[in-house]
N, C-alpha and C positions, 0 to 999 in steps of 0.2 A: 845736413849730416844724415848719413844712412848707417844703420846698424842692423845686422842680422845675427841670429843665434841658430846654431846647427847642433844636431845630435848625430855624431859620427859613430858608426859601429866599427870597432877594430878588435883584433885579438889582444886580450889584456897583456900578453907577454911582449907585445910590440909597442907598448905605450911610449917608452922613451924615444924610440926612433920616430914614431908617428908625431909626437909633440915637437921634436926637433925639426922635422920636415914641414909641419904645419906653420910653426911660428917663424919660419924663414920668410913667409909671405908678409908683406906690409899690412898692418892693421889686424892681424890674426892673434888671438889669445886663446889658450887652452885653460879650461877650468876643471871641475871635478869629473871623475869617471866612476861608473858603477863597476862592481865586481865582474859583471858579464860583458864588459867592453863597450859601454855607451859613454862616449867622451863628449862633453859639452864644450863647444867652441863658439866664440863671438868673432865677428868680422866687422870692422869699422872702415869707413872711407879712409883712404890713404892717398896722399898727393902722388900723382903719377900712376895710380893703380885703379883701374875700373873695378867696381865691386863685382860685376858679372864675370870678369876675367879671373878674379881671385876665387870665386865660388867654383868655377869650372876647374881651376887648377887644384883645388882641394879635393875634388872628386878623383883626380888623377894620382894623388899620393898613393904609392903602392900599399901602404898599411891600411888605407881606408877601404872597408868592404862595402859600406853603404852610408848615405847621408840623408838626413831629414831636416827640412827647414822647420824650425820651431817658432821663430819670432822674426818679425821685420818691422823696423821703424824708419820713417823718413820724414824730415822736416818739410820737404817739398809739399806734402799733403796739407800742411798747415797754411801755406801761402797760396795754395791753388784757389781760384775763385769758385764760389758755390754756384752751380747752375740755377737759373731763375726758377726752374720747376721744383727745386728743393729748398729754396730760400724762404718760402712762405708756408706756414702750417695750414693744413686743410681742415 
């Protein structure tokens, strides 16, 4: 499972249009927004949709002025082998 959280900068008056466009992408959810137009969005893996493609598409939504990655989680990190140089304390 992969999850990312973004802070998108939008004009507050375009919130409804922005949220409609953003949530049309699989795995995208919109959360709270500040008065100055910072919209919190999460993106989860969705079947048939690469996370990277979704993130690029969100940048291209006309109402999105800027995007900042706030958080990333992947389960792949938990199953990756630990390199030998890091497996022993010195």
